[in-house]
C-alpha positions in Angstrom: -49.5 20.7 26.4 -50.1 19.3 22.9 -46.5 18.2 22.6 -46.8 15.9 25.6 -49.0 13.3 23.9 -46.6 13.4 20.9 -43.6 12.9 23.2 -45.3 9.9 24.9 -46.3 8.4 21.6 -42.7 8.8 20.3 -41.3 7.2 23.5 -43.7 4.3 23.2 -42.8 3.7 19.5 -39.1 3.9 20.3 -39.5 1.4 23.2 -41.5 -1.0 20.9 -38.7 -0.9 18.3 -36.0 -1.5 20.9 -37.8 -4.6 22.2 -38.4 -5.9 18.7 -34.7 -6.4 18.0 -33.7 -9.5 16.2 -32.2 -12.4 18.1 -28.4 -12.9 18.2 -26.6 -16.2 18.6 -23.0 -17.1 19.3 -21.6 -20.0 17.4 -18.6 -21.4 19.1 -16.3 -23.4 16.8 -13.0 -25.0 17.1 -11.6 -22.1 15.0 -13.2 -19.4 17.2 -16.5 -17.7 18.0 -18.9 -16.1 15.5 -21.8 -13.9 16.5 -24.8 -13.8 14.2 -27.8 -11.5 14.1 -30.9 -13.6 12.9 -33.4 -11.7 10.8 -36.6 -12.8 12.4 -38.3 -9.8 10.9 -37.5 -10.9 7.3 -37.2 -14.7 7.6 -39.3 -15.8 10.6 -39.6 -19.5 9.6 -35.9 -19.9 8.9 -35.0 -18.2 12.1 -37.5 -20.2 14.2 -36.2 -23.4 12.6 -32.5 -22.5 13.2 -33.2 -21.5 16.8 -35.1 -24.7 17.5 -32.2 -26.8 16.3 -29.9 -24.7 18.4 -32.0 -25.0 21.5 -32.2 -28.8 21.0 -28.4 -28.9 20.9 -28.5 -30.4 17.3 -25.6 -28.2 16.1 -23.4 -29.2 19.0 -20.6 -31.3 17.6 -21.4 -31.0 13.9 -18.8 -29.7 11.4 -18.3 -27.4 8.5 -18.3 -30.2 6.0 -18.1 -28.1 2.8 -15.7 -25.2 2.4 -15.2 -23.4 -0.9 -12.8 -20.4 -0.6 -14.3 -17.4 -2.4 -17.8 -18.8 -2.2 -19.1 -20.1 1.2 -18.7 -22.4 4.2 -21.4 -24.9 4.9 -22.3 -26.8 8.1 -25.1 -28.1 10.2 -25.6 -31.6 8.9 -22.6 -33.9 9.4 -20.5 -35.1 12.4 -16.7 -35.2 12.5 -16.9 -38.7 11.1 -18.7 -37.2 8.1 -21.8 -39.3 8.7 -25.0 -37.3 8.1 -26.9 -36.1 11.2 -30.6 -36.0 10.2 -32.8 -33.5 12.0 -36.2 -34.5 13.2 -37.9 -31.3 12.0 -39.7 -31.1 8.6 -38.3 -29.1 5.7 -39.3 -25.4 5.8 -40.8 -23.0 3.3 -38.1 -21.2 1.3 -38.1 -17.5 2.3 -35.6 -16.3 -0.3 -38.1 -13.8 -1.6 -37.6 -11.7 1.5 -35.4 -9.1 -0.2 -32.2 -10.1 1.6 -29.2 -10.8 -0.6 -26.5 -13.5 -0.4 -23.7 -11.0 0.4 -20.5 -11.5 2.3 -21.1 -12.5 5.9 -24.8 -13.5 5.4 -26.2 -16.8 6.7 -28.5 -18.7 4.4 -30.4 -22.0 4.4 -28.8 -24.8 2.5 -31.1 -27.1 0.6 -31.3 -29.6 -2.2 -32.5 -28.7 -5.8 -36.0 -28.7 -4.4 -36.7 -25.1 -3.3 -38.6 -26.0 -0.1 -36.2 -28.7 1.2 -34.1 -26.8 3.8 -33.9 -28.4 7.2 -30.8 -27.9 9.5 -27.9 -27.1 7.1 -26.8 -23.6 6.5 -24.0 -21.7 4.9 -22.1 -18.4 5.5 -21.3 -16.5 2.3 -17.7 -15.4 2.0 -18.3 -13.6 -1.3 -21.2 -11.7 -2.8 -23.1 -14.5 -4.4 -25.9 -12.8 -6.2 -26.6 -15.8 -8.4 -28.0 -17.4 -5.2 -30.6 -14.7 -4.7 -34.3 -15.1 -5.4 -35.3 -14.2 -9.0 -38.7 -15.8 -9.3 -40.9 -18.5 -7.6 -39.8 -21.3 -9.9 -37.6 -24.3 -9.2 -34.6 -22.6 -10.9 -35.3 -19.1 -9.7 -36.1 -19.5 -6.0 -32.6 -19.0 -4.6 -31.3 -19.5 -1.1 -33.0 -17.9 1.9 -30.8 -15.4 3.8 -31.8 -15.3 7.4 -28.9 -13.7 9.3 -25.6 -11.9 9.2 -22.3 -12.3 11.0 -21.8 -9.3 13.3 -18.6 -10.5 15.0 -16.0 -13.1 14.1 -15.9 -12.6 10.3 -12.1 -13.3 10.7 -13.0 -16.8 12.0 -15.3 -17.3 9.0 -12.6 -16.3 6.6 -10.0 -18.5 8.4 -12.4 -21.4 7.9 -12.9 -20.5 4.2 -9.1 -20.5 3.7 -8.7 -24.0 5.2 -7.1 -26.5 2.8 -9.7 -29.0 1.5 -9.8 -32.3 -0.2 -12.0 -35.4 -0.4 -13.6 -36.9 2.7 -16.4 -39.2 3.7 -19.0 -39.3 0.9 -17.6 -36.1 -0.6 -15.1 -36.1 -3.5 -13.8 -32.6 -2.6 -14.3 -29.4 -0.5 -14.0 -31.1 2.9 -11.6 -29.3 5.3 -8.4 -31.3 5.9 -8.5 -30.1 9.5 -11.9 -30.6 10.9 -13.7 -27.5 12.0 -16.3 -28.4 14.7 -19.3 -26.3 15.7 -19.1 -26.8 19.5 -22.4 -24.9 20.3 -24.9 -22.4 19.1 -26.3 -20.3 21.9 -28.9 -17.6 21.9 -27.4 -14.4 23.3 -30.3 -12.0 23.0 -33.9 -12.7 22.2 -36.5 -10.5 20.6 
């Protein structure tokens, strides 16, 4: 009889963990689909920000405007004409001190040299980029906040990374010669 309350407690704990799963999005691009688990448990502000932009349709029609093979692919802020698309949401707090690392397949917030300047732009690491990780809460040591990881479609990410690049729009280099458009970002599962 004593094992019954333990069994019930265990089932309730398991059920709570199952319902606390991180959200998953599908990013449809002109190069193929990418599924990404968003780490709401580790980077809640970054995930909330990204999901709000996705729900508003902000990412629909933007491009991967900066592609550096062996480093990362960056998107979320420019249209196919390479004109900047400014979001209406304020910059968010940098959550790079969350313990997550800039490893292959992780999604991180792009920002300026100001640590707390991230808005809509993001990048997907195509290499282990430990030099982008949080070291200390200083301007130089803050790092770039990882908030998700590719769970399906890494071959699409790598194909984008291998795309030939050159100058384009306001950028002197690293712009894909063949435009890679983000067609949509859709929430597949919610926490």
